MDTraj code that builds the backbone (N, CA, C; nanometers):
import mdtraj as md
import numpy as np

residues = "UNK UNK UNK UNK UNK UNK UNK UNK UNK UNK UNK UNK UNK UNK UNK UNK UNK UNK UNK UNK UNK UNK UNK UNK UNK UNK UNK UNK UNK UNK UNK UNK UNK UNK UNK UNK UNK UNK UNK UNK UNK UNK UNK UNK UNK UNK UNK UNK UNK UNK UNK UNK UNK UNK UNK UNK UNK UNK UNK UNK UNK UNK UNK UNK UNK UNK UNK UNK UNK UNK UNK UNK UNK UNK UNK UNK UNK UNK UNK UNK UNK UNK UNK UNK UNK UNK UNK UNK UNK UNK UNK UNK UNK UNK UNK UNK UNK UNK UNK UNK UNK UNK UNK".split()
xyz = np.array([
    [2.3890, 5.8920, -2.7678],
    [2.2453, 5.9105, -2.7746],
    [2.2145, 5.9932, -2.8975],
    [2.1239, 5.9510, -2.9858],
    [2.0931, 6.0267, -3.1062],
    [2.0268, 6.1587, -3.0713],
    [2.0525, 6.2573, -3.1539],
    [1.9940, 6.3890, -3.1348],
    [1.8556, 6.3911, -3.1964],
    [1.7579, 6.4374, -3.1217],
    [1.6212, 6.4454, -3.1720],
    [1.5928, 6.5868, -3.2195],
    [1.5044, 6.5990, -3.3151],
    [1.4622, 6.7302, -3.3630],
    [1.3308, 6.7627, -3.2958],
    [1.3232, 6.8794, -3.2353],
    [1.2021, 6.9214, -3.1672],
    [1.0945, 6.9576, -3.2680],
    [0.9690, 6.9390, -3.2292],
    [0.8565, 6.9778, -3.3141],
    [0.8354, 7.1286, -3.3126],
    [0.8994, 7.1990, -3.2203],
    [0.8784, 7.3420, -3.2056],
    [0.9845, 7.4211, -3.2822],
    [1.0158, 7.3796, -3.4028],
    [1.1133, 7.4500, -3.4856],
    [1.0593, 7.5882, -3.5211],
    [1.1446, 7.6779, -3.5651],
    [1.1014, 7.8137, -3.5953],
    [0.9857, 7.8166, -3.6954],
    [0.8919, 7.9071, -3.6706],
    [0.7748, 7.9185, -3.7574],
    [0.8041, 8.0023, -3.8809],
    [0.9140, 8.0760, -3.8807],
    [0.9481, 8.1616, -3.9937],
    [1.0892, 8.1304, -4.0378],
    [1.1371, 8.2029, -4.1392],
    [1.2736, 8.1843, -4.1867],
    [1.3755, 8.2550, -4.0975],
    [1.3279, 8.3346, -4.0030],
    [1.4180, 8.4058, -3.9138],
    [1.4819, 8.3083, -3.8155],
    [1.5956, 8.3495, -3.7609],
    [1.6609, 8.2680, -3.6579],
    [1.5703, 8.2610, -3.5351],
    [1.5838, 8.1545, -3.4624],
    [1.5065, 8.1300, -3.3416],
    [1.5276, 8.2432, -3.2413],
    [1.4178, 8.2967, -3.1864],
    [1.4317, 8.3974, -3.0810],
    [1.4279, 8.3283, -2.9444],
    [1.4514, 8.4040, -2.8382],
    [1.4628, 8.3473, -2.7039],
    [1.3343, 8.2777, -2.6602],
    [1.2213, 8.3392, -2.6894],
    [1.0935, 8.2813, -2.6472],
    [1.0702, 8.1458, -2.7134],
    [1.0994, 8.1358, -2.8405],
    [1.0820, 8.0076, -2.9102],
    [1.1872, 7.9060, -2.8672],
    [1.3066, 7.9513, -2.8316],
    [1.4101, 7.8598, -2.7818],
    [1.3647, 7.7956, -2.6507],
    [1.3014, 7.8733, -2.5643],
    [1.2488, 7.8188, -2.4385],
    [1.1416, 7.7140, -2.4688],
    [1.0556, 7.7411, -2.5641],
    [0.9502, 7.6448, -2.6025],
    [1.0120, 7.5150, -2.6539],
    [1.1163, 7.5260, -2.7349],
    [1.1852, 7.4075, -2.7864],
    [1.2432, 7.3265, -2.6695],
    [1.3114, 7.3941, -2.5772],
    [1.3720, 7.3253, -2.4620],
    [1.2644, 7.2584, -2.3767],
    [1.1559, 7.3302, -2.3511],
    [1.0466, 7.2790, -2.2686],
    [0.9865, 7.1538, -2.3327],
    [0.9572, 7.1614, -2.4627],
    [0.8990, 7.0468, -2.5328],
    [0.9936, 6.9274, -2.5334],
    [1.1209, 6.9526, -2.5554],
    [1.2207, 6.8452, -2.5571],
    [1.2318, 6.7808, -2.4186],
    [1.2348, 6.8655, -2.3157],
    [1.2402, 6.8168, -2.1780],
    [1.1262, 6.7188, -2.1523],
    [1.0047, 6.7563, -2.1939],
    [0.8892, 6.6710, -2.1667],
    [0.8836, 6.5462, -2.2530],
    [0.9572, 6.5398, -2.3615],
    [0.9660, 6.4130, -2.4343],
    [1.0501, 6.3134, -2.3546],
    [1.1401, 6.3636, -2.2717],
    [1.2269, 6.2767, -2.1909],
    [1.1754, 6.2540, -2.0493],
    [1.1096, 6.3552, -1.9931],
    [1.0657, 6.3499, -1.8532],
    [0.9149, 6.3743, -1.8450],
    [0.8376, 6.2983, -1.9182],
    [0.6933, 6.3237, -1.9271],
    [0.6170, 6.2872, -1.8001],
    [0.6830, 6.2273, -1.7012],
    [0.6150, 6.1920, -1.5765],
    [0.6184, 6.3045, -1.4728],
    [0.6890, 6.4132, -1.5019],
    [0.6960, 6.5251, -1.4068],
    [0.5829, 6.6242, -1.4319],
    [0.5162, 6.6707, -1.3272],
    [0.4146, 6.7750, -1.3470],
    [0.4804, 6.9068, -1.3878],
    [0.4174, 6.9801, -1.4769],
    [0.4775, 7.1043, -1.5272],
    [0.4942, 7.2089, -1.4181],
    [0.4186, 7.1972, -1.3093],
    [0.4338, 7.2928, -1.1989],
    [0.5683, 7.2764, -1.1283],
    [0.6371, 7.1646, -1.1514],
    [0.7675, 7.1413, -1.0889],
    [0.8834, 7.1828, -1.1775],
    [0.8558, 7.2415, -1.2943],
    [0.9609, 7.2797, -1.3889],
    [0.9593, 7.4310, -1.4060],
    [1.0794, 7.4915, -1.4039],
    [1.0903, 7.6374, -1.4199],
    [1.2010, 7.6716, -1.5177],
    [1.1818, 7.7829, -1.5866],
    [1.2883, 7.8381, -1.6708],
    [1.3782, 7.9191, -1.5787],
    [1.5073, 7.8885, -1.5799],
    [1.6026, 7.9577, -1.4931],
    [1.6855, 8.0599, -1.5699],
    [1.7368, 8.0212, -1.6867],
    [1.8249, 8.1104, -1.7643],
    [1.8033, 8.0881, -1.9133],
    [1.8199, 8.1965, -1.9892],
    [1.8227, 8.1903, -2.1353],
    [1.9387, 8.2785, -2.1792],
    [2.0296, 8.2204, -2.2559],
    [2.1503, 8.2935, -2.2957],
    [2.1839, 8.2617, -2.4406],
    [2.2219, 8.3648, -2.5146],
    [2.2707, 8.3468, -2.6507],
    [2.4204, 8.3198, -2.6418],
    [2.4669, 8.2143, -2.7094],
    [2.6094, 8.1791, -2.7030],
    [2.6952, 8.2912, -2.7605],
    [2.8224, 8.2923, -2.7243],
    [2.9125, 8.4003, -2.7679],
    [2.9276, 8.4052, -2.9200],
    [2.9137, 8.2913, -2.9871],
    [2.9205, 8.2913, -3.1338],
    [2.7852, 8.3210, -3.1990],
    [2.6819, 8.3409, -3.1171],
    [2.5464, 8.3761, -3.1602],
    [2.4812, 8.2674, -3.2462],
    [2.5302, 8.1448, -3.2354],
    [2.4766, 8.0333, -3.3146],
    [2.3800, 7.9445, -3.2352],
    [2.3833, 7.9552, -3.1021],
    [2.3031, 7.8673, -3.0174],
    [2.2382, 7.9443, -2.9029],
    [2.1232, 7.8938, -2.8613],
    [2.0620, 7.9378, -2.7371],
    [2.0954, 7.8353, -2.6305],
    [2.1266, 7.8816, -2.5101],
    [2.1487, 7.7950, -2.3946],
    [2.0339, 7.8220, -2.2977],
    [1.9485, 7.7229, -2.2816],
    [1.8288, 7.7372, -2.1986],
    [1.8424, 7.6429, -2.0797],
    [1.8333, 7.6993, -1.9587],
    [1.8428, 7.6189, -1.8370],
    [1.7043, 7.6041, -1.7756],
    [1.6634, 7.4795, -1.7555],
    [1.5383, 7.4482, -1.6866],
    [1.5721, 7.3810, -1.5544],
    [1.4934, 7.4104, -1.4527],
    [1.5103, 7.3414, -1.3241],
    [1.3847, 7.2607, -1.2961],
    [1.4023, 7.1562, -1.2179],
    [1.2884, 7.0743, -1.1778],
    [1.3188, 7.0100, -1.0442],
    [1.2128, 6.9710, -0.9751],
    [1.2281, 6.9066, -0.8454],
    [1.2259, 6.7558, -0.8639],
    [1.3243, 6.6907, -0.8028],
    [1.3303, 6.5451, -0.8047],
    [1.2947, 6.4961, -0.6653],
    [1.1862, 6.4223, -0.6530],
    [1.1480, 6.3748, -0.5189],
    [1.2536, 6.2804, -0.4620],
    [1.2682, 6.2856, -0.3328],
    [1.3601, 6.1931, -0.2647],
    [1.2803, 6.0722, -0.2158],
    [1.3492, 5.9635, -0.1995],
    [1.2878, 5.8437, -0.1437],
    [1.2491, 5.8711, 0.0013],
    [1.1321, 5.8281, 0.0420],
    [1.0859, 5.8477, 0.1798],
    [1.1748, 5.7704, 0.2760],
    [1.2143, 5.8410, 0.3834],
    [1.2978, 5.7781, 0.4864],
    [1.2296, 5.7964, 0.6208],
    [1.1823, 5.6887, 0.6794],
    [1.1124, 5.6991, 0.8079],
    [1.2003, 5.7473, 0.9227],
    [1.3326, 5.7351, 0.9065],
    [1.4231, 5.7765, 1.0143],
    [1.4497, 5.9270, 1.0146],
    [1.4033, 6.0001, 0.9120],
    [1.4239, 6.1455, 0.9048],
    [1.2923, 6.2197, 0.9231],
    [1.2963, 6.3350, 0.9883],
    [1.1743, 6.4158, 0.9989],
    [1.1321, 6.4670, 0.8600],
    [1.0063, 6.4923, 0.8452],
    [0.9502, 6.5328, 0.7165],
    [1.0168, 6.6582, 0.6611],
    [1.0475, 6.7555, 0.7468],
    [1.1054, 6.8813, 0.6975],
    [1.2445, 6.8621, 0.6355],
    [1.3102, 6.7511, 0.6623],
    [1.4403, 6.7231, 0.6006],
    [1.4276, 6.6440, 0.4700],
    [1.3078, 6.6061, 0.4342],
    [1.2860, 6.5248, 0.3147],
    [1.2319, 6.6099, 0.1999],
    [1.2972, 6.7201, 0.1769],
    [1.2552, 6.8098, 0.0679],
    [1.3089, 6.7564, -0.0659],
    [1.2400, 6.7870, -0.1756],
    [1.2892, 6.7414, -0.3059],
    [1.4214, 6.8096, -0.3417],
    [1.5008, 6.7420, -0.4226],
    [1.6254, 6.8000, -0.4745],
    [1.5934, 6.8818, -0.5979],
    [1.6573, 6.9968, -0.6119],
    [1.6406, 7.0757, -0.7337],
    [1.7514, 7.0378, -0.8312],
    [1.7108, 7.0037, -0.9530],
    [1.8041, 6.9644, -1.0584],
    [1.7948, 7.0659, -1.1715],
    [1.9029, 7.0752, -1.2501],
    [1.9086, 7.1703, -1.3611],
    [1.9533, 7.0987, -1.4884],
    [1.8897, 7.1321, -1.5986],
    [1.9293, 7.0816, -1.7301],
    [1.9523, 7.2018, -1.8207],
    [2.0645, 7.1985, -1.8945],
    [2.0968, 7.3052, -1.9893],
    [2.0823, 7.2482, -2.1302],
    [1.9992, 7.3135, -2.2102],
    [1.9750, 7.2725, -2.3478],
    [2.0463, 7.3674, -2.4426],
    [2.1214, 7.3119, -2.5342],
    [2.1891, 7.3903, -2.6374],
    [2.1078, 7.3721, -2.7652],
    [2.0563, 7.4834, -2.8184],
    [1.9636, 7.4785, -2.9313],
    [2.0183, 7.5628, -3.0457],
    [2.0254, 7.5036, -3.1641],
    [2.0721, 7.5778, -3.2819],
    [1.9734, 7.6892, -3.3132],
    [2.0242, 7.8086, -3.3324],
    [1.9391, 7.9234, -3.3623],
    [1.8723, 7.9116, -3.4988],
    [1.9448, 7.8637, -3.5968],
    [1.8911, 7.8589, -3.7329],
    [1.7870, 7.7496, -3.7527],
    [1.8108, 7.6311, -3.6952],
    [1.7217, 7.5176, -3.7216],
    [1.6213, 7.4901, -3.6098],
    [1.6508, 7.5357, -3.4879],
    [1.5653, 7.5032, -3.3744],
    [1.5889, 7.3632, -3.3212],
    [1.6985, 7.3022, -3.3598],
    [1.7305, 7.1648, -3.3200],
    [1.8074, 7.1647, -3.1882],
    [1.7670, 7.0756, -3.0976],
    [1.8409, 7.0567, -2.9723],
    [1.9646, 6.9746, -3.0045],
    [2.0823, 7.0315, -2.9772],
    [2.2064, 6.9602, -3.0071],
    [2.2691, 6.8988, -2.8829],
    [2.2290, 6.9454, -2.7643],
    [2.2772, 6.8806, -2.6425],
    [2.1879, 6.9159, -2.5249],
    [2.1938, 6.8284, -2.4245],
    [2.1281, 6.8521, -2.2970],
    [2.2283, 6.8049, -2.1925],
    [2.2612, 6.8939, -2.0998],
    [2.3594, 6.8621, -1.9969],
    [2.3036, 6.8925, -1.8600],
    [2.3580, 6.8230, -1.7604],
    [2.3253, 6.8527, -1.6223],
    [2.4067, 6.9730, -1.5781],
    [2.3483, 7.0533, -1.4917],
    [2.4227, 7.1637, -1.4309],
    [2.4114, 7.1506, -1.2809],
    [2.5198, 7.1705, -1.2119],
    [2.5205, 7.1621, -1.0666],
    [2.4901, 7.2977, -1.0057],
    [2.4344, 7.2951, -0.8872],
    [2.4126, 7.4190, -0.8127],
    [2.2914, 7.4953, -0.8562],
    [2.2733, 7.6121, -0.7949],
    [2.1563, 7.6941, -0.8218],
    [2.1875, 7.8212, -0.8889],
])
top = md.Topology()
chain = top.add_chain()
for i, resn in enumerate(residues, 1):
    res = top.add_residue(resn, chain, resSeq=i)
    for name in ("N", "CA", "C"):
        top.add_atom(name, md.element.get_by_symbol(name[0]), res)
traj = md.Trajectory(xyz[None], top)
């Protein structure tokens, strides 16, 4: 899959800060999942990589389950999914998006 460049690249010559990295991840997420309401998406983690070259931003979102008439409504809760975005600090470019298991 080709790597896309986010429109939310750094506004200055400084390296991307955490707040702007979250904006880049959020914008990139919505280019891929534009059918999800923003109220179902949350920022879970923001971490600077050990080499200080990338931001790792984890977003969570709810994925609705298919309706099953044989199950009671309280058992048909949405699944929570997680995506981890790796963003270059210098360019603001998303270099990967991965699934993360668990909470």
